[in-house]
C-alpha positions in Angstrom: 27.4 -16.5 3.2 27.0 -20.2 4.1 25.0 -22.4 6.3 24.9 -26.1 6.9 23.9 -27.6 3.6 20.2 -28.5 3.6 20.1 -30.3 0.3 16.4 -30.5 0.3 16.2 -33.0 -2.6 19.2 -34.8 -1.3 20.9 -37.8 -2.8 19.0 -41.0 -3.1 21.8 -43.6 -3.4 25.5 -43.8 -3.0 27.0 -40.5 -4.2 29.5 -37.8 -3.6 33.0 -38.1 -2.2 35.3 -39.7 -4.8 35.1 -43.4 -5.2 38.8 -43.7 -4.5 37.9 -43.7 -0.8 37.2 -47.4 -0.2 34.9 -48.0 2.7 33.4 -51.4 3.8 30.5 -52.3 6.0 30.0 -55.5 7.8 26.4 -54.5 8.6 23.9 -57.3 7.9 20.8 -55.3 8.8 18.2 -54.8 6.2 18.7 -51.7 4.0 16.3 -49.5 2.2 17.1 -49.9 -1.4 17.0 -53.7 -1.6 15.0 -54.8 1.4 12.6 -52.1 2.6 11.7 -50.2 -0.6 10.1 -53.3 -2.3 7.9 -53.9 0.7 6.7 -50.3 0.9 6.2 -50.1 -2.8 4.0 -53.2 -2.9 2.0 -52.6 0.3 1.9 -48.8 0.7 2.3 -47.0 -2.6 -1.4 -47.2 -3.5 -2.1 -44.6 -0.8 1.4 -43.1 -0.2 2.6 -42.6 -3.7 4.1 -39.6 -5.4 0.9 -37.8 -6.1 -1.1 -36.4 -3.1 0.3 -39.0 -0.7 -2.0 -39.7 2.3 -0.9 -37.7 5.4 1.8 -36.1 3.3 4.0 -39.2 3.7 5.4 -40.8 0.5 7.3 -44.1 0.0 8.7 -43.1 -3.4 12.3 -42.4 -2.1 14.6 -43.0 0.9 14.3 -39.4 2.0 10.5 -39.2 1.8 10.3 -42.4 3.8 12.5 -41.2 6.6 11.0 -37.7 6.6 8.9 -36.4 9.5 5.2 -37.2 9.6 2.3 -35.2 10.8 0.8 -34.4 13.2 3.6 -35.4 15.6 6.4 -34.0 13.4 8.6 -37.0 14.4 11.0 -38.7 11.9 9.1 -41.6 10.4 11.9 -44.1 11.0 13.5 -42.7 14.2 13.8 -43.5 17.0 13.4 -47.2 16.8 11.3 -47.7 19.9 8.5 -45.2 18.8 9.1 -44.8 15.1 5.8 -43.7 13.5 6.4 -46.1 10.6 6.2 -49.0 13.1 3.5 -47.5 15.3 1.2 -47.0 12.2 1.2 -50.8 11.7 -0.6 -51.2 15.0 -3.4 -48.8 14.0 -6.3 -49.4 11.6 -6.3 -49.5 8.6 -2.7 -50.6 8.6 -3.1 -53.6 10.9 -2.2 -56.8 9.0 -1.0 -54.8 6.0 2.4 -56.5 6.2 3.2 -60.2 6.7 5.1 -61.1 9.9 8.3 -61.4 7.9 7.8 -58.1 6.2 7.1 -56.4 9.5 10.2 -58.0 11.1 12.3 -56.7 8.2 10.9 -53.2 8.7 11.5 -53.3 12.4 15.1 -54.5 12.0 15.7 -51.8 9.5 14.5 -49.1 11.9 16.5 -50.6 14.8 19.7 -50.4 12.6 19.2 -46.7 12.1 17.3 -46.9 8.8 20.4 -47.4 6.5 19.9 -46.4 2.9 22.1 -49.1 1.3 24.8 -51.6 2.1 27.9 -49.4 2.5 30.8 -50.2 0.1 32.4 -47.1 -1.4 30.4 -44.8 0.9 28.7 -45.5 4.3 24.9 -45.5 4.2 24.8 -42.3 6.1 26.2 -40.5 3.1 22.6 -39.8 2.0 21.0 -39.3 5.4 21.0 -35.6 6.4 20.9 -36.6 10.1 24.0 -38.7 9.9 27.6 -37.6 10.7 28.5 -39.2 7.3 26.0 -37.0 5.4 27.7 -35.8 2.2 26.6 -32.2 2.6 28.2 -32.0 6.0 31.4 -33.6 4.8 31.7 -31.4 1.8 31.1 -28.3 3.8 33.8 -29.3 6.2 36.2 -29.3 3.2 34.8 -26.1 1.7 33.3 -28.1 -1.1 36.6 -28.8 -2.7 35.6 -32.3 -3.8 32.5 -30.9 -5.5 34.1 -27.8 -7.1 37.8 -28.8 -7.8 38.0 -31.3 -10.6 41.7 -31.9 -9.7 40.9 -32.9 -6.1 42.1 -36.4 -5.4 38.5 -37.3 -4.3 36.6 -35.2 -6.8 33.0 -36.2 -7.1 33.2 -36.0 -10.8 35.5 -39.1 -10.9 32.4 -41.2 -10.4 29.3 -39.1 -10.6 27.7 -37.2 -13.5 26.1 -33.8 -12.9 28.8 -32.2 -10.9 29.4 -28.5 -11.4 33.0 -29.1 -12.6 33.4 -32.3 -14.5 36.8 -34.1 -14.1 38.9 -33.9 -17.3 39.2 -37.3 -19.0 36.1 -38.8 -17.3 33.5 -39.3 -20.0 31.0 -41.5 -18.2 29.8 -42.2 -14.7 31.0 -45.2 -12.7 28.5 -48.1 -12.7 25.8 -47.6 -10.1 27.0 -44.0 -9.2 23.9 -41.8 -9.1 24.1 -38.5 -11.0 23.9 -35.5 -8.8 21.1 -34.1 -10.9 18.9 -37.2 -10.1 18.1 -35.6 -6.8 19.2 -32.0 -7.4 16.7 -31.3 -10.1 16.7 -27.5 -10.0 18.1 -25.7 -13.1 21.4 -25.0 -11.3 21.6 -28.5 -9.9 23.7 -28.7 -6.7 24.5 -25.0 -6.9 20.8 -24.0 -6.5 20.3 -21.7 -3.6 18.0 -24.0 -1.8 20.6 -26.8 -1.8 22.3 -25.2 1.2 20.0 -22.5 2.4 16.5 -23.8 2.3 14.1 -26.6 1.5 12.6 -28.1 -1.7 10.2 -25.1 -1.8 12.3 -22.3 -0.3 15.6 -20.7 -1.1 16.2 -19.2 2.3 16.9 -20.5 5.8 16.1 -22.4 7.8 16.8 -25.8 6.2 14.2 -28.5 6.6 13.8 -28.8 10.4 13.0 -32.5 10.1 16.5 -33.2 8.7 18.3 -30.3 10.4 16.6 -29.7 13.7 19.7 -27.9 15.1 19.5 -25.3 12.3 15.9 -24.3 13.1 17.0 -21.1 14.8 18.8 -19.9 11.6 15.5 -18.9 10.0 14.9 -15.7 11.9 13.0 -13.2 9.9 14.0 -14.6 6.5 10.5 -15.7 5.6 9.0 -12.3 6.5 11.5 -10.6 4.2 11.6 -13.0 1.3 8.0 -14.2 1.0 5.6 -12.0 -0.9 3.3 -10.2 1.6 0.7 -7.4 1.7 3.6 -5.0 2.3 5.7 -6.2 -0.6 4.3 -8.2 -3.4 7.7 -9.4 -4.6 9.4 -9.8 -1.2 12.8 -8.4 -0.4 15.6 -9.7 -2.6 18.5 -11.5 -0.9 20.9 -9.0 -2.4 19.3 -6.3 -0.3 21.2 -7.6 2.8 23.7 -10.1 1.5 26.4 -10.2 -1.2 24.8 -12.4 -3.9 27.2 -14.5 -6.0 27.0 -15.0 -9.7 25.6 -18.5 -10.3 28.2 -21.0 -11.5 31.2 -23.0 -10.2 32.9 -19.7 -9.1 30.0 -18.8 -6.8 31.5 -20.6 -3.8 34.5 -18.2 -3.7 35.1 -14.9 -2.0 32.4 -14.0 0.6 30.1 -16.8 -0.4 30.9 -20.1 1.2 33.4 -18.6 3.6 31.8 -20.1 6.7 30.2 -16.8 7.9 26.9 -15.0 7.3 28.0 -11.7 5.7 25.5 -8.8 6.0 26.3 -6.1 3.4 23.4 -3.8 2.6 22.6 -2.7 -1.0 23.2 1.1 -1.0 20.6 1.5 -3.7 17.8 0.4 -1.3 19.3 1.0 2.1 20.8 4.2 3.5 24.6 4.1 3.9 24.5 4.4 7.7 22.7 1.1 8.0 24.1 -1.5 10.4 23.5 -5.0 11.8 24.4 -5.8 15.4 25.4 -9.5 15.4 25.3 -9.6 19.2 21.7 -8.4 19.6 20.4 -9.2 16.2 19.1 -5.7 15.7 18.9 -4.1 12.3 19.4 -0.3 12.1 18.2 0.2 8.5 16.3 2.9 6.7 13.7 0.3 5.7 12.4 0.3 9.3 13.6 3.6 10.8 11.0 6.0 9.4 9.6 7.4 12.6 7.6 4.3 13.7 7.3 2.5 16.9 9.9 -0.3 16.2 12.8 1.3 14.4 15.3 -1.4 15.5 13.7 -4.8 15.0 15.6 -7.9 16.1 16.3 -10.5 13.5 15.1 -13.2 15.9 11.8 -11.5 16.5 9.3 -13.0 14.0 6.4 -10.9 15.3 4.5 -9.4 12.4 5.3 -5.8 11.9 2.5 -3.3 11.2 2.4 0.0 9.4 3.0 1.8 12.7 6.2 -0.3 13.3 8.3 1.5 10.6 6.4 4.7 10.2 3.2 6.0 11.8 0.1 5.5 9.8 -0.1 8.1 8.4 3.4 9.3 9.0 4.0 12.6 10.9 3.2 15.7 8.8 1.6 13.5 6.2 -1.4 14.1 4.0 -4.3 12.8 6.2 -6.3 11.1 3.5 -6.6 7.4 2.7 -3.5 5.7 1.3 -5.2 5.1 -2.1 -5.6 8.9 -2.6 -1.9 9.1 -3.5 -0.5 5.6 -3.8 -1.4 3.2 -6.6 -0.8 -0.1 -4.8 -3.0 -0.3 -1.7 -5.2 -2.9 -0.2 -8.9 -3.1 -1.0 -9.8 -0.7 1.8 -7.1 1.9 0.9 -5.6 1.6 4.5 -2.2 0.1 3.7 0.3 -0.1 1.0 1.0 -3.3 -0.9 2.9 -4.5 -3.9 6.3 -3.9 -5.5 6.3 0.0 -5.1 6.4 -0.3 -1.3 9.8 -0.5 0.3 11.8 0.4 -2.8 14.1 2.9 -1.1 11.9 5.9 -1.9 8.3 7.2 -1.7 6.4 6.2 -4.8 3.3 8.1 -5.5 0.4 6.9 -7.7 1.6 4.8 -10.6 5.2 5.8 -10.0 5.6 8.0 -13.1 6.5 11.1 -11.1 4.0 13.2 -13.1 0.8 14.8 -11.9 -1.1 12.0 -13.5 0.5 9.5 -11.1 -2.0 10.6 -8.5 -4.7 12.6 -10.3 -5.2 11.0 -13.6 -4.3 8.1 -15.9 -0.9 7.5 -17.3 0.7 10.8 -18.4 -2.6 12.7 -18.1 -3.1 14.8 -15.0 -6.8 14.9 -15.4 -9.0 13.0 -12.9 -11.9 11.0 -14.4 -14.4 12.1 -11.8 -17.5 14.3 -12.2 -17.1 17.1 -14.8 -13.3 16.8 -15.2 -13.5 14.9 -18.5 -15.9 17.6 -19.8 -13.3 20.3 -19.0 -10.3 18.3 -20.3 -12.0 17.6 -23.7 -14.9 20.0 -24.2 -17.2 19.6 -27.1 -17.6 23.3 -27.7 -14.2 24.9 -26.8 -10.6 24.2 -26.4 -9.5 22.3 -23.3 -9.5 24.1 -20.0 -6.2 24.6 -18.2 -6.0 23.1 -14.7 -4.8 26.5 -13.4 -8.2 28.1 -14.5 -9.8 26.4 -11.4 -7.0 25.2 -9.2 -3.6 26.5 -7.9 -1.1 24.2 -9.7 1.8 23.5 -7.3 5.4 23.9 -8.4 6.2 20.6 -6.6 4.5 17.9 -4.6 5.6 19.5 -1.3 4.4 23.0 -2.2 2.3 24.7 0.5 -1.4 23.8 0.2 -0.7 20.6 -1.8 -1.4 17.3 0.0 -3.3 19.0 2.8 -6.4 16.9 2.2 -8.4 19.8 0.7 -9.3 20.3 -3.0 -8.5 24.0 -3.4 -10.6 25.9 -6.1 -9.2 29.2 -7.1 -10.4 30.7 -10.3 -8.0 32.5 -12.7 -7.6 33.4 -16.3 -10.6 33.0 -18.6 -12.9 32.3 -15.6 -12.5 36.0 -14.6 -13.1 37.5 -18.1 -15.5 40.4 -18.5 -15.1 41.2 -14.8 -16.7 38.0 -13.7 -16.5 37.0 -10.0 -17.0 33.2 -9.9 -17.9 31.3 -6.8 -17.6 27.6 -6.0 -19.8 26.4 -3.2 -18.7 22.8 -3.1 -21.5 21.6 -5.4 -21.8 24.0 -8.3 -20.0 27.0 -9.9 -21.7 30.3 -10.4 -20.6 33.6 -11.9 -18.0 32.0 -14.1 -17.1 33.8 -17.3 -16.7 30.5 -19.2 -20.3 29.7 -18.5 -21.7 33.1 -19.6 -21.2 35.5 -16.6 -21.7 39.1 -17.6 -23.0 38.3 -21.1 -26.2 40.1 -20.3 -27.9 36.7 -20.1 -28.5 34.6 -17.0 -25.2 32.7 -16.6 -25.3 29.0 -16.3 -24.8 27.5 -12.8 -23.5 24.0 -13.7 -23.5 21.3 -11.0 -20.1 19.6 -10.8 -21.5 16.1 -10.5 -23.7 16.6 -13.6 -22.2 14.6 -16.5 -25.2 14.8 -18.7 -23.6 17.3 -21.0 -26.4 19.8 -20.6 -24.0 22.6 -19.6 -22.3 22.3 -23.0 -25.4 22.9 -25.0 -25.9 26.1 -27.0 -28.2 28.3 -24.9 -26.9 27.0 -21.6 -24.7 30.0 -21.2 -26.4 32.5 -23.5 -29.6 32.8 -25.3 -30.1 31.8 -29.0 -29.7 34.5 -30.1 -28.1 36.2 -27.1 -29.8 39.3 -25.7 -28.6 42.6 -27.4 -27.9 40.4 -30.5 -29.4 40.7 -33.9 -32.6 38.7 -34.3 -30.8 36.4 -36.7 -30.1 32.8 -35.6 -28.1 32.1 -38.7 -24.9 31.8 -36.6 -22.9 30.7 -39.6 -23.6 33.6 -42.0 -20.5 35.0 -43.6 -20.5 38.3 -41.9 -20.7 37.0 -38.3 -19.3 33.7 -37.3 -18.6 32.0 -40.6 -16.4 28.9 -40.3 -16.8 28.9 -36.5 -20.3 27.5 -36.5 -22.0 25.0 -38.8 -25.6 24.0 -39.1 -26.9 20.5 -39.5 -29.7 19.5 -41.9 -32.2 20.5 -39.2 -30.6 23.9 -38.8 -29.2 23.2 -35.4 -25.9 25.0 -34.9 -22.7 23.3 -33.6 -19.2 24.6 -33.0 -16.6 23.6 -35.6 -13.1 22.4 -34.9 -11.7 25.9 -35.8 -14.5 27.5 -33.8 -13.5 25.7 -30.6 -10.2 27.7 -30.4 -12.3 30.9 -30.4 -15.3 29.9 -28.5 -15.1 30.5 -24.7 -11.9 32.6 -25.1 -13.1 35.6 -23.1 -14.1 37.8 -26.0 -16.8 37.9 -28.7 -15.3 37.1 -32.1 -16.9 38.5 -35.3 -16.2 37.9 -38.9 -15.1 35.1 -41.2 
């Protein structure tokens, strides 16, 4: 695609268009490089220099001098009758800043159209974006042949260094010919995206409205798509909607630089049936058409979209909880998605791993870190408890009962041993075989939020010794539980590593 070249860091002296095109100028008006620049440098640079210039206006180059000023947004040196650069000299603290001769020179320069230099090989307008002679405009009219074709009769590389395609046999620049990279300082030089599409700080339309006021309406929703936002931390890549060329001299061939804005959606991110209506500017793309209130946004409409614009919040038939219950990248309140996992062409849950731990746990582990979950995942007195012992484990994310906003507790397996009939009342568990139900001792009724570890102590689930047990408390004696229980120096028993596999297994194990 191509737009009128913006060249945000545009040329600062005579450049572009081969020096075989002899041009002359009889103009005797003051010019910037020899007459005006020295005045501004001597009288204004202390406040309007390169670093944090006052009012954002700098005298360090031709382009920064003729740029628009705030708050009026008017070009500093145009029009001559009300040019801000002249008006400022009548207002404190600028009154008397210049001598009468200096002010006359500046006034004459503005009246002459603020020429950059005395035209010889090129007219002064070659570096002025608002001029019909601007090099970006002339190059675009010739499909950049002079910049890209080293064999063109007027190839830029005949005189200027820094062109994308150096001219064979030319080993040094012509005297006084500014290198392209003097102003196009990006790593790709004149082939940087912002040369034609944006400004010194952006790589997308519109170009600088100060220099290209007629191109202001080309911006549309570019900024909303490209700039990072709450909805997309990285922004939408240009290649999502446009064929993106490979950087280099060949990038201006094919669909790029053909004079039209080509809209071709990336099928990896946008459904194949996507379309763009050039007449109305409406986009029919899967990114927006997800059951929301504005499924066909117009490119010219820069109104901020909300969650409800693309999909209802929450979407129809969606889990009713907060966004951060299932999605890893949400805002601080959990009410909206943010970050790179939003708008990726699919629904990304949790950390994006696709495993249970994406929503419930950490990394590959499906275990939540809340309340007594860690104590069940890694018990100190038994083997780990399977999730299915307390919860129905869905076959898939969309299985019935999953994502319905309710934590379902359904006991199975070891929890039902010895005919136990466990009950969960929302706060605590009672009658669970794992906690001593039907061991002829009062079974423990652990509180789910209790993380003190008291429910894992010997004697919490059965007496020491248990009822109907021998009076001996030597749990580790060889004829009973040798190797499964060990005693410390104080005679306090603890479950060994091998004993954890047998303890809380639903039966009473005897013997060595």
